[in-house]
C-alpha positions in Angstrom: 145.8 96.2 50.2 144.4 98.8 48.4 146.2 102.4 48.7 144.4 105.4 47.7 145.6 107.1 44.8 146.4 110.8 45.9 149.2 112.2 43.8 148.3 115.8 44.8 151.6 116.9 44.2 151.1 116.7 40.4 148.0 118.6 40.3 148.3 121.7 37.8 148.9 124.5 38.7 145.7 126.6 38.1 143.7 123.6 40.0 146.2 123.6 42.8 145.4 127.7 43.0 141.9 126.7 43.8 140.6 128.3 46.6 140.0 126.0 49.6 137.1 125.2 51.4 136.6 124.9 55.1 135.5 121.6 56.3 132.2 120.7 58.3 133.2 118.6 60.9 129.6 117.0 61.1 130.2 115.7 57.4 134.2 114.7 57.7 133.4 111.2 57.0 131.5 111.9 54.0 133.6 114.9 52.7 136.8 112.7 52.8 136.0 110.1 50.2 134.4 112.6 48.0 137.9 114.8 48.2 140.0 111.8 47.5 137.9 111.0 44.4 138.0 115.0 43.3 141.9 114.5 43.7 142.1 111.3 41.8 140.1 113.0 38.8 142.3 115.9 38.7 145.6 114.3 39.3 148.1 114.5 36.1 150.6 112.1 37.3 149.7 109.4 35.5 150.8 106.5 37.7 151.9 103.7 35.9 149.9 100.4 36.0 152.8 98.7 34.6 153.3 97.1 38.3 156.2 94.2 38.6 154.6 90.6 38.7 154.3 89.0 42.3 157.6 86.4 42.4 158.5 83.7 44.8 160.5 84.4 47.5 164.9 84.9 46.8 164.1 84.8 43.0 167.2 86.1 41.4 165.1 88.1 38.9 163.9 90.6 41.8 167.4 91.6 42.7 168.4 92.9 39.0 167.6 96.2 37.8 166.8 96.6 34.2 168.6 99.2 32.0 167.4 102.7 32.8 164.8 103.3 30.3 162.2 106.4 30.4 159.0 104.7 30.7 157.6 106.0 27.9 160.2 104.2 25.6 159.9 100.9 27.3 157.7 98.3 25.4 154.2 97.8 27.3 154.2 94.8 29.9 152.2 91.8 28.7 149.6 90.8 31.1 150.9 88.8 34.1 150.0 85.0 34.2 147.9 84.2 37.3 150.6 83.2 40.0 149.8 79.9 42.2 148.7 80.5 45.5 151.6 80.8 48.0 152.5 81.5 51.6 152.7 85.5 52.3 156.1 86.8 52.4 157.7 88.3 55.5 158.0 92.0 55.7 159.8 94.6 57.9 158.0 95.6 60.9 155.9 98.9 60.2 154.4 101.4 62.1 150.5 101.8 61.7 149.6 104.8 60.0 146.2 105.5 62.0 143.9 104.0 59.2 145.9 105.8 56.3 146.5 103.7 53.3 143.4 101.5 54.1 140.3 102.6 52.3 137.2 103.2 54.5 134.0 101.5 53.5 132.2 104.7 52.7 135.2 105.3 50.4 134.7 101.7 48.5 131.1 102.1 48.4 131.5 105.3 46.1 133.3 103.9 43.1 137.1 103.4 44.0 137.7 100.0 43.2 139.8 97.6 45.3 142.7 97.4 42.4 142.2 101.0 41.0 145.8 101.4 42.2 148.7 99.3 41.3 150.7 97.8 44.1 154.5 97.1 44.5 155.3 94.9 47.6 159.3 94.8 48.2 160.2 91.3 49.4 162.8 91.2 52.3 165.1 88.0 52.3 165.1 85.9 55.1 168.5 86.8 56.1 167.1 90.5 56.4 164.4 89.2 58.6 166.4 87.2 60.8 169.2 90.4 61.4 166.1 92.5 62.4 165.0 90.0 64.9 168.3 89.7 66.0 168.9 93.5 66.5 167.9 95.0 69.7 165.7 98.2 69.2 166.1 101.4 71.7 163.0 102.3 73.3 161.5 105.9 71.4 158.3 107.2 73.1 156.5 107.2 69.8 157.1 105.8 66.5 156.8 107.6 63.2 157.1 107.3 59.8 160.1 109.3 58.5 160.9 110.4 55.5 164.3 111.5 54.9 165.0 114.0 51.6 168.5 114.6 50.7 170.6 115.5 47.5 173.2 112.6 49.1 173.8 110.0 51.5 176.6 107.4 51.9 177.5 104.9 50.9 175.9 105.6 47.5 176.9 109.3 46.9 179.0 111.7 48.9 180.8 114.9 48.6 180.9 116.0 52.1 179.2 115.7 55.6 175.5 116.1 54.4 176.2 112.5 52.8 177.5 111.3 56.4 174.5 112.5 58.5 172.1 111.1 56.0 174.0 107.8 55.2 173.9 107.3 59.2 171.3 109.2 61.2 168.1 107.3 59.3 170.1 104.1 60.6 170.0 105.3 63.9 166.4 106.3 63.9 165.5 102.7 62.7 167.4 101.4 65.3 164.8 103.0 67.6 161.9 101.6 66.3 160.7 104.0 63.4 160.1 103.4 60.2 162.4 105.5 57.9 162.7 106.0 54.3 165.6 108.1 52.1 164.9 109.6 49.1 167.6 110.6 46.8 168.9 110.6 43.2 170.1 108.0 41.3 173.7 109.5 40.2 175.4 107.4 37.2 178.4 109.9 37.1 180.3 107.1 35.4 180.1 103.9 33.4 179.0 101.6 35.9 176.2 101.7 38.6 177.7 99.5 41.4 176.7 101.7 44.1 173.1 101.1 43.0 173.5 97.3 42.5 171.6 95.9 45.2 168.6 98.3 44.2 166.3 96.8 42.2 163.5 98.7 39.8 160.1 98.9 41.5 157.8 99.3 38.6 156.5 102.7 39.4 157.4 105.8 37.8 155.2 109.2 37.4 155.2 112.1 35.4 155.9 115.5 36.9 154.5 118.5 35.3 156.8 121.4 35.7 159.4 123.4 33.7 157.0 123.4 30.8 156.4 119.8 30.0 155.9 116.3 31.8 158.8 114.8 33.1 158.7 111.0 34.0 161.2 109.6 37.1 161.0 106.2 38.0 161.7 104.5 41.2 164.7 102.0 42.7 164.5 100.6 46.1 167.1 99.0 48.0 166.0 97.9 51.9 169.2 98.3 54.1 169.9 98.3 57.9 166.3 98.4 58.2 166.1 101.7 56.6 164.0 101.9 52.9 166.6 103.4 50.4 164.7 104.8 47.4 166.5 106.2 44.6 165.2 108.7 42.1 165.9 107.6 38.2 166.3 110.6 35.5 168.3 111.1 32.7 169.4 114.5 34.2 171.4 112.5 37.0 173.4 110.8 34.6 176.4 112.4 33.5 179.9 112.9 34.6 181.1 115.3 37.1 180.3 115.5 40.5 177.1 115.3 42.0 176.2 119.0 41.6 178.6 120.0 39.2 182.0 119.8 37.2 185.1 121.4 36.2 183.4 124.5 35.0 180.9 124.6 38.0 177.7 123.9 39.2 175.2 122.3 36.2 172.9 124.7 34.8 169.8 122.6 35.5 170.5 122.1 38.8 167.3 123.9 40.0 165.2 121.5 37.7 167.2 118.6 38.9 166.3 118.8 42.1 162.5 120.3 41.6 162.0 116.5 40.3 163.9 115.1 43.3 161.4 117.1 45.9 157.9 116.1 43.9 159.1 112.3 43.7 160.0 112.3 47.3 156.5 114.1 48.1 154.9 110.9 46.0 156.9 108.2 47.5 155.4 107.9 50.6 151.8 107.4 48.9 152.6 105.2 46.1 154.9 103.1 47.2 154.5 99.8 49.0 157.6 99.2 50.7 157.7 95.7 52.8 153.7 95.5 51.9 152.7 98.6 53.1 152.8 102.5 52.0 154.4 104.9 54.6 151.0 106.8 54.1 150.1 110.6 54.6 151.1 110.8 58.7 154.7 111.3 58.1 157.5 113.5 59.3 159.7 114.9 56.3 163.4 116.0 57.2 164.8 117.7 54.2 168.3 118.2 54.0 169.8 121.6 52.8 168.7 123.6 49.7 168.4 120.3 47.2 165.4 118.9 49.4 164.0 122.7 50.5 160.9 122.8 47.8 158.9 120.0 49.7 157.9 121.8 52.8 156.6 124.4 50.1 154.6 121.4 48.1 153.3 120.1 51.4 151.4 123.3 51.8 150.9 125.0 48.7 149.6 121.5 46.5 148.9 119.0 48.9 147.3 120.4 52.3 144.7 122.1 50.5 143.2 119.3 48.8 143.5 117.2 52.3 146.4 115.1 51.5 149.3 115.2 53.9 147.2 117.4 56.5 148.7 115.1 59.2 152.4 115.5 58.1 155.0 117.8 59.3 158.5 118.7 58.1 161.8 119.3 59.8 164.3 121.7 57.6 168.2 120.8 58.4 170.6 123.6 57.5 174.1 121.5 57.2 175.9 124.7 55.6 174.3 127.9 54.3 177.2 128.3 52.4 176.8 125.7 50.0 173.7 127.6 48.8 175.8 128.6 45.5 175.3 125.4 43.7 171.9 125.9 42.6 169.7 127.5 45.2 169.4 130.9 43.5 167.8 131.2 40.1 166.0 134.1 38.1 162.5 135.3 39.1 161.6 134.4 35.5 161.9 130.5 36.4 159.3 130.2 39.1 156.6 129.2 36.7 158.3 126.4 35.8 158.3 125.3 39.1 154.3 124.2 39.0 153.7 125.9 41.8 150.5 128.1 42.4 151.2 132.0 41.5 150.3 133.4 45.2 153.2 131.3 46.5 156.0 132.9 44.9 156.1 135.2 47.8 157.6 132.0 49.9 160.7 131.7 47.4 161.0 135.5 46.6 164.6 136.9 47.2 165.6 140.2 45.9 169.8 140.9 46.1 171.2 143.9 47.4 172.2 146.4 45.0 176.2 145.5 45.6 175.3 142.0 44.6 173.8 142.7 40.9 175.8 141.8 38.1 174.7 145.3 36.4 173.0 148.7 36.8 169.7 147.2 34.8 169.7 144.0 36.9 166.6 144.2 39.4 168.3 141.3 41.7 165.1 139.3 41.7 165.1 135.4 41.9 164.0 132.7 44.0 165.6 130.8 46.7 164.4 127.2 47.5 166.1 127.5 50.8 164.2 130.7 51.9 160.8 128.5 50.9 161.7 125.6 53.3 162.7 128.7 56.2 159.3 130.1 55.7 157.2 126.8 55.5 159.0 123.7 57.5 157.4 123.4 61.0 160.7 123.2 62.7 164.1 124.0 61.4 167.6 122.5 62.7 171.2 123.3 62.2 174.0 120.8 62.6 175.2 122.2 66.3 173.7 124.6 69.0 176.6 127.3 68.1 175.8 127.2 64.4 172.3 127.8 65.3 172.9 130.8 66.7 175.4 132.3 63.8 173.1 131.7 60.9 171.0 134.6 62.9 173.9 137.0 62.3 175.0 138.8 59.3 178.1 137.0 59.5 176.5 133.7 59.1 173.1 134.0 58.1 174.2 134.2 54.1 171.4 136.8 53.8 168.7 134.5 55.6 169.9 136.0 58.8 166.4 138.0 59.2 164.3 135.4 58.2 165.7 133.1 60.4 166.1 135.2 63.3 162.0 135.8 63.0 161.2 132.1 63.2 164.0 131.4 66.4 160.8 129.7 68.7 161.6 126.7 66.1 165.1 126.8 65.5 167.5 124.5 67.4 170.7 122.9 67.4 171.5 119.0 67.3 175.1 118.0 66.9 176.0 115.4 64.6 177.3 111.9 65.5 180.1 109.7 64.2 179.7 106.1 63.1 181.7 104.0 65.9 181.6 100.9 63.4 184.0 103.1 61.4 185.8 105.0 63.8 186.7 103.1 66.5 190.2 102.6 68.2 189.5 99.3 69.4 188.5 97.5 66.0 189.4 100.0 63.5 191.0 98.0 60.6 193.5 101.2 59.2 195.3 101.0 62.4 198.3 98.9 62.8 197.6 98.6 67.0 194.3 98.9 68.6 193.5 100.9 71.8 190.9 101.8 74.4 190.3 104.1 77.3 191.2 101.4 79.7 194.4 100.7 77.8 196.1 103.4 75.8 199.4 101.7 75.1 198.5 101.1 71.2 198.1 104.8 70.7 201.9 105.3 71.5 202.7 102.3 69.0 200.2 103.8 66.5 202.1 107.2 66.8 205.6 105.4 66.3 204.3 103.6 63.0 203.2 106.6 61.6 206.3 108.7 62.1 208.0 105.7 60.5 205.5 105.9 57.5 205.9 109.7 57.4 209.6 109.4 57.4 210.0 111.6 60.7 212.5 110.8 63.6 210.6 108.1 65.7 210.3 110.2 69.1 208.1 109.6 71.8 208.6 112.8 73.5 207.9 115.2 70.4 204.2 116.1 70.5 202.9 115.2 66.9 200.4 117.7 65.5 198.1 117.0 62.7 195.8 118.7 60.6 193.2 117.0 58.1 190.7 119.0 55.4 190.3 121.0 52.7 193.0 123.1 52.1 190.6 126.4 51.6 190.1 129.8 53.2 187.2 128.3 55.2 189.7 125.7 56.9 192.1 128.5 58.1 195.2 127.4 55.8 196.5 130.8 55.8 196.8 130.9 59.7 198.5 127.7 59.5 201.0 129.0 56.9 201.6 132.2 58.6 202.2 130.3 61.7 204.5 127.7 60.4 208.2 129.6 60.7 207.7 130.6 64.5 205.7 126.8 65.5 209.0 125.4 63.6 210.9 126.6 66.1 209.5 124.5 69.1 210.6 120.8 69.2 207.4 119.3 67.5 206.2 117.6 64.5 203.4 118.9 61.9 201.3 116.7 59.7 199.0 117.8 56.7 196.4 116.1 54.7 194.5 117.1 52.4 193.7 118.9 49.0 192.2 122.0 47.5 193.4 125.4 46.5 196.9 124.8 44.1 198.4 127.7 45.9 197.9 125.8 49.2 199.3 122.7 48.0 202.5 124.1 46.6 202.9 125.7 49.8 202.5 122.4 51.6 205.3 120.6 49.2 207.6 123.6 49.8 207.4 123.6 53.5 208.5 119.9 53.8 211.5 120.4 51.7 212.4 123.3 54.3 211.6 121.4 57.0 212.6 117.7 56.4 212.6 116.3 60.0 209.4 118.3 61.4 207.1 118.8 58.8 205.0 116.3 56.3 202.3 117.4 53.8 200.3 114.7 52.2 198.6 116.4 49.2 195.6 114.2 48.2 193.0 112.3 50.5 192.9 108.8 51.5 190.7 107.3 54.3 193.2 104.6 55.7 195.7 107.6 55.9 193.2 109.7 57.9 192.5 107.0 60.5 196.1 106.9 61.0 196.8 110.2 61.4 193.7 110.6 63.5 195.2 108.1 66.1 198.9 108.7 65.9 198.9 112.2 66.4 198.9 113.9 70.0 196.8 117.1 69.0 194.5 117.8 65.8 194.4 121.6 64.7 191.5 122.9 63.4 191.2 127.0 63.1 188.4 126.8 61.0 186.8 130.2 60.1 183.6 128.7 60.3 182.6 125.3 60.8 178.6 124.3 61.2 179.4 121.2 62.8 182.6 119.6 61.9 183.4 115.9 62.5 187.3 115.6 62.6 187.3 117.3 66.6 185.1 114.3 67.1 186.8 111.7 65.7 190.1 113.0 67.3 188.5 112.6 70.6 187.0 109.6 70.1 190.7 108.3 69.4 192.3 110.2 72.4 193.8 112.8 70.1 193.6 116.6 71.8 192.0 118.9 69.4 192.6 122.4 69.5 190.2 124.3 67.7 189.1 127.9 66.8 185.9 128.3 68.8 183.0 128.6 66.3 180.0 126.7 65.1 180.2 123.1 66.4 184.0 123.1 67.3 182.7 125.7 70.1 180.1 123.2 71.2 182.0 120.0 71.1 185.4 120.8 72.6 185.5 122.1 76.2 188.4 124.2 76.9 190.9 122.5 79.3 190.5 123.5 82.9 192.9 122.2 85.5 190.9 123.9 88.4 187.5 123.3 88.1 184.9 122.5 90.6 185.4 118.6 90.4 188.6 118.7 89.4 190.3 119.0 86.2 187.8 119.5 83.3 187.9 119.9 79.7 188.7 117.8 76.4 191.1 120.4 74.5 191.2 124.2 73.8 189.0 126.3 72.1 190.6 129.7 71.1 189.4 132.8 70.1 189.1 135.1 68.2 190.7 133.6 65.2 194.2 135.4 64.9 197.7 133.8 64.4 198.8 134.9 68.1 195.8 133.0 69.7 196.2 129.8 68.0 199.9 129.8 68.9 198.7 130.5 72.0 196.6 127.7 72.4 198.8 125.2 70.5 201.9 126.0 72.9 199.9 125.7 76.0 198.6 122.1 74.5 202.5 121.6 74.0 203.8 122.9 77.5 200.9 120.4 78.8 202.1 117.3 77.3 205.4 117.8 77.9 205.2 118.6 81.6 202.0 117.1 83.0 201.5 113.8 81.6 198.8 112.8 84.0 196.7 115.8 83.1 197.3 114.9 79.2 196.3 111.6 80.0 193.1 112.6 81.2 192.2 115.1 78.4 192.4 112.0 76.4 190.2 109.8 78.5 187.6 112.4 78.9 187.6 112.9 75.0 187.0 109.2 74.7 184.5 108.7 77.2 182.1 111.1 75.3 179.1 109.7 73.6 179.6 110.9 70.3 177.3 108.2 68.6 174.2 108.8 66.4 171.9 107.1 68.8 172.6 110.2 71.1 172.1 112.5 68.4 168.4 110.4 67.2 167.1 110.9 70.8 167.6 114.7 70.1 166.1 114.6 67.0 163.0 112.5 68.4 162.6 115.1 70.7 162.1 117.6 67.8 159.5 115.5 65.7 157.3 115.5 69.2 157.4 119.1 69.1 156.6 119.5 65.4 153.5 117.6 66.2 152.0 119.5 68.6 151.9 123.0 66.6 149.6 122.6 63.4 151.0 122.6 59.7 151.9 125.6 58.1 149.0 126.6 55.9 149.1 130.1 54.0 
């Protein structure tokens, strides 16, 4: 099956700036082939013609990725020998693209040959095919081709909640019948690439014109859990340190690194035949945080003026505006490096207030990827309803509050889900005992084992309070530090797990020596220990100053641990304050206090402690209501489907 060669993202800036003519509906059937030919002639992407040779099913060589070598250094591939006829390989179920990706008769007659674009066929193993047939798909009203663009996704690369979301939500959408692709960098931060061991080189590479040159990127692919995981490979992703920086701060070329990601993500649905079919132009792009924020701008500035991606839409997902500092602001002089038309500068233009400028001569002019996405995306989603309001305020908007307020009509909030395969008290491999909402006896045993592990007195009557998270200002560690002397006067036990600010790490160690029978501080992080603390504690404390969504409170409720949180962002959305006199009896799953003061936090903790000791039936009701909540990703996926439906109702963004 032939695919149209429409790499419009790689058009030179001068070509992209050309004025667009209004199409005549009466001539649309003839204008489209000529338009595609025009795009092909002017495309400077120079798509590789060195596609891989078709191999029989289960070929061991197909699972091996060659050494990462730029295409211009690789020797030319020899001409493939004719392959013997064989039965077509099984492919995953795909969503029809309404004709996109198949050449129309007029198009073939006007000179585009059947084999003018090379093909990469991803062969699915029989085991994967059987697992797909066995998996029951939840019904979706409309199935779509969805392309996630992200800087990280678990289990391949993760630095925070963004990786969890982009590693789980695509799978949930695929389970509901959608065709889903995730596009992210192929990070090689060490000497081993074991995280990408099952991803193989597709044979596709493109050259992207930006930053004063033509930069080649290659595509790797893995099919897992009914999702196409596509990895963009370039030498800028191969360096020690974290994903976005090292001990000296953010990488200086982050703007370049994620410009390449955005260009490659726009090309992937057009050139990669995954499972035998391209995704085509009728896609929903889900762009996550600043790393992927150039995608909606590229769609509007470099594709739609040439008739490409006219039926696509984009949804911006804001996970945490505070993380813009890793590379979203760059001097205005870098705008020409992005390869965008000059008239699109206003979409990314950013001017810092006077107090934020470096010196008196600094005009404060910059480009802001995230601003560009806020302007051009068809829908905007935050990771909770509370956070969708907070980003429109001066305190939570990080300078984008006025712009986000102007787009309130397309701004929504959806609470993240949790992976119940990893976080489930009935099957958790990290727990010494298992339990469920119908049988809570195992939770008391988990508490006793945790007390033994930490060296605390094993007492069932003493409420055990826990904290899990980074030791920094956002998480409210300073409030905990001020409250500990008063709290330690109560008959309670307290355990903290986390790392971060060396000052707070030192305080945890000294506090443990002062309250040996009541306080334990575990400096560092351990996934098994975090599971055991979540299951063994009675109360989980989260006094965060701001929390776009928060996951620990969801884990706590899943495990029957009662959360006490500051009422902000996703914490306020997910934790319902206990009310013993509700209309239908007792209501609530924990306590959300506000404002954020030591006194209010201590009041909420003492109320929870009193309820634990004196009102056991009420406490058990709190536990069971929390465990009965639906925190799964399938619940969140249904809400995202509604957002996608709304996005396709309106026309896409056009300047």
